C-alpha positions in Angstrom: 0.0 0.0 0.0 1.4 3.3 -1.0 1.5 5.7 1.9 0.6 9.3 1.2 1.8 10.8 4.4 2.4 14.3 5.5 5.8 13.2 6.7 7.0 14.1 3.2 7.9 17.5 4.4 5.8 20.4 3.3 8.9 22.5 3.9 10.8 20.5 1.3 8.1 21.5 -1.2 8.8 25.1 -0.3 12.3 24.8 -1.6 11.0 23.9 -5.0 7.9 25.9 -5.6 7.1 28.1 -2.6 3.6 28.2 -1.0 1.2 30.7 -2.5 -1.8 32.0 -0.5 -4.9 31.5 -2.6 -8.5 32.5 -2.5 -9.7 29.0 -1.9 -13.0 28.7 -0.1 -12.9 29.1 3.6 -15.3 26.3 3.9 -12.8 23.6 2.8 -10.4 21.3 4.6 -10.9 19.1 1.6 -14.6 18.9 2.5 -14.5 20.3 6.0 -15.8 23.6 7.5 -14.7 26.9 8.7 -13.6 27.0 12.4 -15.4 29.4 14.7 -13.4 28.9 17.9 -9.8 27.9 18.4 -7.8 30.4 20.5 -5.0 27.9 20.9 -4.4 27.2 17.2 -1.1 28.6 15.7 0.0 28.9 12.1 3.7 28.2 11.4 5.5 29.9 8.6 9.0 29.3 7.1 10.6 32.2 5.3 7.3 34.0 5.7 5.4 31.3 3.8 2.7 29.0 5.2 4.1 25.6 6.3 2.4 23.8 9.2 -0.1 24.2 12.0 0.5 24.0 15.8 -1.1 24.4 19.2 -0.2 26.7 22.1 0.1 24.4 25.1 1.2 27.2 27.4 1.6 30.9 26.7 5.3 30.3 25.9 5.4 26.8 24.3 4.0 25.7 20.9 3.5 22.0 20.1 3.6 20.9 16.4 4.9 17.9 14.4 8.7 17.3 14.4 8.8 16.9 10.6 7.7 20.5 10.1 11.1 21.7 11.5 13.3 19.8 9.1 14.3 20.2 5.5 16.2 17.3 3.8 17.0 15.9 7.2 18.5 19.2 8.5 16.9 21.4 11.2 15.2 24.6 9.9 17.0 27.6 11.5 15.0 29.4 14.1 15.5 32.8 12.3 13.5 31.4 9.4 10.5 30.4 11.5 7.6 32.5 12.6 4.1 31.9 14.0 0.8 33.7 13.5 -1.3 33.6 16.7 -4.4 35.1 18.2 -6.8 35.1 15.2 -8.6 32.5 13.1 -7.6 34.5 10.0 -3.8 34.2 9.9 -3.6 37.5 8.0 -4.9 39.3 11.1 -2.9 37.5 13.8 0.1 38.7 15.7 3.6 37.4 14.8 5.9 35.7 17.3 9.3 34.2 16.6 10.9 31.2 18.3 13.7 31.7 20.9 17.0 30.4 19.5 17.9 27.0 20.9 14.6 26.5 22.7 13.1 23.5 21.0 12.7 19.8 22.0 11.6 16.9 20.0 10.0 13.7 21.3 11.9 10.5 20.9 8.7 8.5 20.6 6.3 10.5 18.5 6.3 13.0 15.6 6.0 16.0 18.1 8.2 19.0 18.8 7.9 21.8 21.4 9.3 25.2 20.6 9.5 28.2 23.0 8.4 31.7 22.0 8.0 35.0 23.9 4.8 35.1 26.0 1.7 35.0 23.8 -1.6 36.7 24.6 -3.7 33.7 23.8 -5.5 31.0 25.6 -3.5 27.7 25.6 -5.1 24.3 25.1 -5.9 21.9 27.9 -4.0 18.7 27.6 -5.8 15.4 27.7 -4.7 12.9 30.4 -6.8 10.0 29.2 -6.2 7.6 26.3 -8.2 8.1 23.1 -10.5 5.2 22.4 -12.1 3.9 19.2 -15.5 5.3 18.4 -14.7 8.8 19.8 -15.6 11.8 17.6 -12.9 14.5 17.3 -12.2 17.7 15.5 -8.9 18.4 13.7 -7.9 22.1 13.0 -5.6 23.6 10.5 -4.8 26.2 7.8 -3.7 23.6 5.3 -4.6 22.6 1.8 -8.1 22.8 0.5 -7.4 20.8 -2.7 -5.4 17.7 -3.7 -4.1 18.9 -7.1 -1.3 21.2 -5.9 -1.4 21.7 -2.1 1.0 24.5 -2.2 -1.4 26.7 -4.1 -4.5 26.2 -2.0 -3.4 26.9 1.6 -6.3 28.5 3.4 -5.8 31.9 5.1 -8.6 31.0 7.6 -8.7 28.2 10.1 -10.7 25.1 9.1 -11.8 22.0 10.9 -12.6 18.4 10.0 -14.8 16.0 11.8 -13.2 12.6 12.3 -13.9 9.4 14.3 -11.2 7.3 16.0 -11.0 3.7 14.8 -8.9 0.7 16.0 -5.2 0.9 15.0 -5.5 -2.6 13.5 -8.4 -1.5 11.3 -7.5 -2.4 7.7 -8.1 1.2 6.7 -5.2 2.2 9.0 -2.6 0.0 7.4 0.5 2.1 6.7 -0.7 4.9 9.0 -0.6 3.4 12.5 0.7 0.3 14.2 -0.7 -1.5 17.2 1.2 -0.4 20.3 2.5 2.7 18.5 2.2 6.3 19.6 -0.3 7.3 16.9 -4.1 6.8 16.8 -6.1 6.4 13.6 -9.2 8.3 12.5 -11.7 7.9 9.7 -13.3 10.8 7.8 -16.8 11.9 8.9 -16.7 15.3 7.1 -13.5 16.8 5.9 -9.9 15.4 5.8 -6.7 17.2 6.7 -3.9 17.6 4.2 -0.6 19.4 3.6 -0.1 22.4 5.8 -2.3 20.9 8.6 0.6 18.9 9.9 1.2 19.5 13.6 -2.3 20.8 14.1 -4.5 20.1 17.1 -6.9 17.1 17.2 -9.4 18.2 19.9 -12.2 16.6 21.8 -15.7 17.8 21.0 -16.9 19.9 23.9 -18.3 23.3 24.8 -16.0 26.2 24.1 -13.2 26.4 26.6 -13.7 22.8 27.7 -12.0 21.0 24.8 -8.9 19.0 25.4 -5.9 18.4 23.1 -6.0 14.7 22.2 -3.4 14.5 19.5 -1.0 16.2 17.1 -2.0 15.5 13.5 0.8 14.1 11.4 -0.6 12.3 8.3 -3.5 11.4 6.0 -4.3 9.7 2.8 -6.2 12.9 1.7 -9.3 10.8 1.2 -10.6 8.7 4.2 -8.0 8.1 6.9 -5.8 10.4 9.1 -3.5 9.8 12.0 -2.2 11.7 15.1 0.3 11.3 17.8 -1.5 10.8 21.2 -1.1 13.5 23.8 -1.7 11.2 26.8 1.2 9.0 25.8 3.5 12.0 25.6 2.2 13.9 28.6 5.2 13.3 30.9 7.5 14.5 28.2 5.4 17.6 27.4 5.2 18.6 31.1 9.0 18.1 31.6 9.8 20.4 28.7 7.4 23.3 29.4 8.7 23.6 32.9 12.1 24.8 31.5 
């Protein structure tokens, strides 16, 4: 089975063609909907161009996917990275820059924490419980709204998709998750995340302000199945890093 994973770095694509902001419909996450609430969502840019999505887990630490911070196996320099925070429309948000040398990657999941100056936003609540099959979740991101050329259809506004967690040994998850691994598998209900959504939050469905961060999105087949690293399995690592 050919794996169309987001771990093929979007940042590598930037080297070839660059990402161009388009006028793609705000109602798309390849079939998703426009987000109306997500104060913790963060847009990552490299050289000023859209790259990935992230989540503020404290007012000074952003969590995203590790693969977003590498190009051709080499770390992306902090001076090239910036984040747009505080607004669902990334064109209206505030810009913050990472602090040099203040990043830490997980040894067991596609997750990386990066420190920034204090942000005036509400951070996400971290889930302490495992994610079980059958649970409905929402994934958020500013990523691609098409499959033809993902670089040219990055959304300027935050979108969301509705997904449902399935068993990691479900045949649909082959090539996306492995039993006993750190990722959980989700099937499409409405919308599917794509390039540029990497590192974005997978949240519980709850009243505003009561959501919890369940996972960090790190791959999809662009059609029916997506995956995310599980927060509860990385909770001790996250807490140890953000205390620094």
